[in-house]
C-alpha positions in Angstrom: -95.8 -51.4 53.0 -94.4 -50.9 56.6 -92.0 -53.6 57.9 -94.3 -54.3 60.8 -96.8 -55.8 58.3 -94.5 -58.6 57.1 -96.0 -61.1 59.6 -99.4 -61.0 57.9 -99.7 -63.8 55.4 -101.9 -64.3 52.4 -104.6 -67.0 52.2 -106.5 -68.1 49.2 -110.3 -68.8 49.1 -109.9 -72.5 49.0 -107.8 -72.5 52.2 -110.3 -70.3 53.9 -113.1 -72.8 53.0 -111.0 -75.6 54.6 -110.7 -73.6 57.8 -114.4 -72.9 57.8 -115.2 -76.6 57.4 -112.7 -77.6 60.2 -114.7 -75.6 62.7 -115.4 -71.9 63.0 -114.6 -71.9 66.8 -110.9 -72.0 65.8 -111.2 -69.1 63.3 -111.9 -65.4 63.7 -113.1 -64.0 60.4 -113.2 -60.2 60.1 -114.8 -58.1 57.3 -113.2 -54.7 57.1 -115.5 -53.2 54.5 -118.0 -50.4 55.1 -121.1 -51.6 57.0 -123.4 -51.1 53.9 -121.4 -53.5 51.9 -121.1 -56.0 54.8 -124.9 -55.8 55.4 -125.6 -56.5 51.8 -123.5 -59.6 51.6 -120.6 -61.1 53.6 -118.9 -64.4 54.3 -120.7 -66.7 56.8 -119.9 -65.9 60.4 -117.7 -62.9 59.6 -117.9 -59.9 61.9 -117.7 -56.4 60.6 -115.1 -53.9 61.9 -116.2 -50.7 60.2 -113.5 -49.0 58.2 -114.3 -45.4 59.2 -111.8 -42.6 59.7 -112.9 -42.3 63.4 -112.3 -45.9 64.1 -108.9 -45.8 62.3 -107.8 -42.8 64.5 -109.0 -44.5 67.7 -107.0 -47.6 66.8 -103.9 -45.6 66.0 -104.1 -43.7 69.3 -104.9 -46.9 71.3 -108.1 -45.3 72.5 -109.8 -48.7 71.9 -108.3 -52.1 72.2 -108.7 -54.4 69.2 -110.1 -57.2 71.4 -112.8 -54.8 72.8 -113.6 -53.7 69.2 -114.0 -57.4 68.1 -116.3 -58.1 71.1 -118.3 -55.0 70.4 -118.7 -55.8 66.7 -119.7 -59.4 67.2 -123.4 -60.2 67.1 -123.0 -62.4 70.2 -120.4 -62.9 72.8 -117.3 -64.7 71.5 -114.3 -66.3 73.1 -111.1 -64.6 72.0 -107.9 -66.7 72.1 -104.6 -65.4 71.0 -104.0 -68.8 69.4 -107.0 -68.4 67.1 -106.3 -68.0 63.4 -107.6 -64.6 62.2 -108.5 -64.0 58.5 -109.3 -60.4 57.4 -110.7 -59.4 54.1 -111.8 -56.2 52.2 -113.4 -56.0 48.8 -110.6 -57.0 46.5 -107.1 -56.6 47.9 -104.7 -59.2 46.5 -102.0 -59.1 49.2 -100.5 -57.0 52.0 -97.9 -55.4 49.6 -100.7 -53.7 47.7 -101.9 -51.8 50.8 -100.8 -48.3 51.6 -99.1 -47.7 54.9 -101.8 -45.4 56.2 -105.0 -47.2 55.1 -107.5 -48.6 57.6 -106.7 -52.2 56.7 -103.0 -51.7 57.4 -103.7 -50.3 60.8 -106.2 -53.1 61.6 -103.8 -55.8 60.6 -101.0 -54.2 62.7 -103.2 -54.2 65.8 -104.3 -57.8 65.2 -100.7 -59.0 64.8 -99.9 -57.7 68.3 -102.7 -59.8 69.8 -102.9 -63.0 67.6 -100.1 -65.3 66.5 -101.6 -66.1 63.0 -103.1 -63.3 60.9 -104.0 -63.7 57.3 -105.3 -61.4 54.5 -107.8 -63.1 52.1 -106.3 -62.9 48.6 -108.7 -61.2 46.2 -111.0 -60.2 49.0 -114.8 -60.7 49.1 -115.2 -60.2 45.4 -113.1 -63.2 44.5 -114.3 -65.4 47.3 -118.0 -64.8 46.7 -117.7 -65.5 43.0 -116.1 -68.9 43.8 -118.2 -69.8 46.8 -121.5 -68.0 46.8 -123.1 -70.6 49.0 -120.8 -69.5 51.8 -122.0 -65.9 51.7 -125.0 -64.4 53.4 -126.7 -61.0 53.6 -130.1 -59.3 53.7 -130.3 -58.7 50.0 -129.6 -60.9 46.9 -130.8 -58.3 44.4 -128.6 -57.3 41.5 -127.2 -53.7 42.1 -129.3 -51.1 40.4 -126.8 -48.3 40.5 -123.5 -48.4 38.7 -121.7 -46.9 41.7 -122.7 -49.8 44.0 -120.2 -52.5 44.7 -120.4 -55.5 42.4 -121.8 -58.2 44.6 -122.8 -61.7 43.5 -126.2 -63.2 44.0 -126.6 -65.8 46.7 -126.5 -69.6 46.5 -129.2 -70.9 44.1 -130.0 -73.9 46.3 -129.2 -77.6 46.3 -128.1 -79.5 43.2 -130.1 -82.4 41.8 -127.8 -85.3 41.2 -130.5 -87.9 40.7 -134.3 -87.7 41.2 -133.9 -88.8 44.8 -130.5 -87.4 45.6 -129.6 -83.7 46.1 -126.2 -82.2 47.1 -126.1 -78.9 49.0 -124.7 -76.9 51.9 -125.7 -75.9 55.4 -127.6 -72.9 54.2 -129.8 -75.0 52.0 -130.8 -77.5 54.7 -131.8 -74.8 57.2 -134.1 -73.2 54.6 -137.4 -74.9 55.3 -139.2 -73.3 52.4 -136.5 -74.3 50.0 -136.5 -77.9 51.3 -140.3 -78.0 50.8 -140.1 -76.6 47.3 -137.8 -79.4 46.4 -139.9 -82.0 48.3 -136.8 -83.1 50.3 -137.7 -85.0 53.4 -134.4 -86.8 54.3 -131.1 -85.2 55.4 -127.6 -86.7 55.5 -125.4 -84.3 57.4 -121.7 -84.9 56.7 -120.3 -82.8 59.5 -119.7 -82.5 63.3 -120.9 -79.0 63.6 -123.8 -78.3 61.1 -127.1 -78.3 63.1 -130.0 -80.7 62.4 -133.1 -78.9 61.0 -136.0 -78.9 63.5 -138.5 -79.9 60.8 -136.7 -83.1 59.9 -137.6 -86.1 62.1 -134.9 -88.2 63.6 -135.9 -91.2 61.5 -135.2 -89.2 58.4 -131.8 -87.9 59.5 -128.3 -89.3 59.5 -125.2 -87.6 60.8 -121.8 -88.6 59.4 -119.5 -87.0 62.0 -116.4 -86.1 60.0 -114.3 -83.0 59.5 -112.8 -81.9 56.2 -109.2 -82.7 57.0 -106.3 -84.8 55.7 -106.5 -87.4 58.5 -110.3 -87.9 58.8 -111.7 -91.4 58.1 -114.8 -91.2 55.9 -114.5 -94.7 54.4 -116.2 -96.5 57.4 -119.3 -94.4 56.8 -119.8 -94.8 53.1 -121.8 -98.1 53.2 -124.1 -96.7 55.9 -124.5 -93.5 53.9 -125.4 -95.5 50.7 -128.0 -97.5 52.7 -129.6 -94.4 54.1 -130.0 -92.9 50.6 -131.4 -96.2 49.4 -133.9 -96.0 52.3 -135.1 -92.6 51.2 -135.4 -93.8 47.6 -137.4 -96.9 48.7 -139.9 -94.7 50.4 -140.2 -92.5 47.3 -138.5 -89.7 49.2 -135.7 -87.3 48.4 -132.5 -86.9 50.4 -130.2 -83.9 50.7 -126.6 -84.8 51.4 -124.8 -81.7 52.8 -121.8 -80.5 54.8 -120.9 -76.8 55.4 -120.3 -75.8 51.8 -121.4 -78.8 49.7 -117.9 -79.2 48.3 -115.8 -81.9 49.9 -117.4 -84.2 52.5 -120.9 -84.4 51.0 -119.5 -84.6 47.5 -117.5 -87.6 48.6 -120.6 -89.4 49.8 -122.5 -88.6 46.6 -119.7 -90.0 44.5 -119.6 -93.1 46.6 -123.3 -93.6 46.2 -123.0 -93.3 42.4 -120.1 -95.7 42.3 -121.9 -98.4 44.3 -125.5 -98.2 43.1 -124.7 -97.2 39.5 -121.8 -99.6 39.0 -119.5 -96.7 38.0 -115.8 -96.4 38.4 -114.5 -93.6 40.7 -113.4 -91.5 37.7 -116.8 -91.9 36.0 -118.7 -91.1 39.2 -116.5 -88.1 39.9 -117.1 -86.7 36.4 -120.8 -87.3 36.7 -121.3 -85.4 40.0 -118.8 -82.7 38.8 -120.9 -82.0 35.8 -124.0 -81.6 37.9 -122.2 -79.5 40.6 -119.0 -78.0 39.2 -117.9 -76.6 42.6 -117.3 -80.0 44.2 -113.7 -80.6 45.3 -113.2 -83.6 47.7 -109.8 -83.3 49.4 -107.0 -85.8 48.5 -107.5 -87.8 51.7 -111.2 -88.5 50.8 -110.3 -89.2 47.1 -107.8 -91.8 48.4 -110.4 -93.4 50.5 -112.8 -93.4 47.5 -110.1 -95.4 45.7 -110.2 -97.9 48.5 -114.0 -98.0 48.3 -113.8 -98.7 44.6 -111.5 -101.7 45.3 -113.9 -102.9 47.9 -116.8 -102.7 45.5 -114.8 -104.6 42.8 -113.9 -107.3 45.4 -117.6 -107.7 46.3 -119.1 -107.8 42.8 -116.3 -107.8 40.3 -115.5 -105.0 37.8 -118.0 -102.2 37.6 -120.5 -103.2 34.9 -121.5 -101.4 31.8 -125.1 -101.2 33.0 -124.3 -98.0 34.8 -125.1 -95.6 32.0 -128.3 -97.4 31.2 -129.3 -97.2 34.9 -128.6 -93.5 34.9 -130.7 -93.0 31.7 -133.5 -94.7 33.5 -133.1 -92.9 36.8 -132.7 -89.4 35.3 -135.8 -89.6 33.0 -137.8 -92.4 34.6 -141.0 -90.5 34.3 -140.5 -89.5 30.7 -141.2 -91.5 27.5 -138.4 -91.9 25.1 -139.1 -89.7 22.1 -139.5 -91.4 18.7 -138.8 -89.4 15.6 -141.8 -89.5 13.2 -141.1 -91.3 10.0 -137.9 -92.8 11.2 -137.8 -96.6 11.5 -137.3 -97.8 15.1 -134.3 -99.8 14.0 -132.5 -96.6 13.1 -133.2 -95.2 16.6 -131.6 -98.2 18.2 -128.0 -97.3 19.2 -125.8 -98.4 16.3 -122.9 -97.3 18.4 -124.0 -98.8 21.7 -121.0 -101.0 21.8 -118.8 -97.9 21.2 -120.6 -96.0 23.9 -120.5 -98.7 26.5 -117.2 -100.5 25.6 -113.8 -99.0 25.0 -112.6 -99.4 21.4 -110.3 -102.3 20.7 -106.6 -101.5 20.3 -105.3 -101.3 16.8 -104.4 -104.8 15.5 -106.6 -106.6 18.0 -109.8 -108.4 16.9 -113.0 -106.7 18.1 -114.7 -108.3 21.0 -117.8 -110.3 20.1 -121.1 -108.9 21.2 -122.2 -110.8 24.3 -125.9 -111.1 25.5 -125.6 -107.8 27.3 -124.6 -105.7 24.2 -127.1 -107.6 22.1 -129.8 -106.6 24.5 -128.5 -103.0 24.6 -128.6 -102.8 20.8 -132.2 -103.8 21.0 -133.1 -100.8 23.2 -134.6 -97.6 22.0 -132.5 -94.8 23.4 -133.1 -91.1 22.7 -130.7 -89.3 20.5 -130.5 -86.6 23.1 -129.3 -89.1 25.7 -126.6 -90.4 23.3 -125.3 -86.8 23.0 -125.5 -86.3 26.8 -123.4 -89.4 27.4 -120.8 -88.3 24.8 -120.7 -84.8 26.3 -120.2 -86.4 29.8 -117.2 -88.2 28.4 -115.7 -85.0 27.2 -116.3 -83.2 30.5 -113.6 -82.4 33.1 -111.8 -85.6 34.1 -109.7 -86.0 37.2 -106.6 -88.2 36.8 -107.7 -89.9 39.9 -105.0 -92.6 39.6 -102.3 -90.0 40.3 -103.6 -89.4 43.8 -101.4 -91.0 46.3 -103.2 -92.1 49.5 -101.3 -93.3 52.5 -103.4 -95.7 54.5 -101.1 -95.5 57.5 -102.4 -94.1 60.8 -100.1 -91.1 60.8 -102.1 -87.9 60.3 -100.7 -85.2 58.1 -101.8 -81.8 59.5 -103.2 -79.4 56.9 -101.2 -76.2 56.9 -102.4 -72.9 55.7 -100.2 -71.4 53.1 -100.4 -68.1 51.4 
């Protein structure tokens, strides 16, 4: 690799998502793959600078300026600022050291470095990014390649995730798809962003914007109670609400977790694991997780410790329209949870006397709960768990700027 390329840094997919969520006007995203691959699928808002031999030669001979090429390649007029952060990607390059000195991407990066102060190469390229964040990719076709020689491209986002019967979690692409929204009978939208547009087909009375960015200094805590009330409003009218941000990963996930905590009497760790199991791609930033800890303390101060009714509420909410199956020939007493206390209460420490069953557990033991639901709850306990208590949250007014690292 030529010495002139050492200024180009690497950037991982998660860091690029953070940049996208902070506002695309500060970011210039360039797809350097052939047009056919770009047209099939590419990262949202990326512009394509075709990697042809002719274009490479024109760049090398300075017959075309890189700024002119960017403007010509963009679908609409864009403002170019030398202080913009530029991220370039190909199909699967890991870092700049893996590039040959005479390849098109090397030439392109060299020209970009002379015009922009911050230039990055996406580690793993489009292949790695699209496998991790398919909801942030777009293109004219989502068909699986029919020829072995075609590039291996992922299918697009499969749509919003059902967290509860009245609560869905998704991304900007989902909410702007009117047909998809109608298919899921979603009539309310909670938009957790400053930049994502409001769909024209959603009335103002069914829309709430929580104007926050996905950053390490943004305050989302003051909006959580209002967000919970809005979701409850949709539920009370027998409606369904889609909570979304740009990618459906951080801001909207934070609100969904807060709702589960407050309305289902769950701890932060329980609510996080519950939403994570439904939508594995969620990843609230540490700033938001810290504010969720504060929200948990606020809930406890208002109503005491989160109760053990949460799991029963979830059983009811998730299958409210279904009857509990009863195994033929099995006495109903055997279908009552013999391990209800074990499911809903932590086991007593060795040497300590077991807690007496209070009226709550006695009532629980008299309920008929399906065996499938027992297994679901046990499986949930074994699912991925974040050691949320290890997150350190500084409540001071000082803002820690998020830096992009390779």
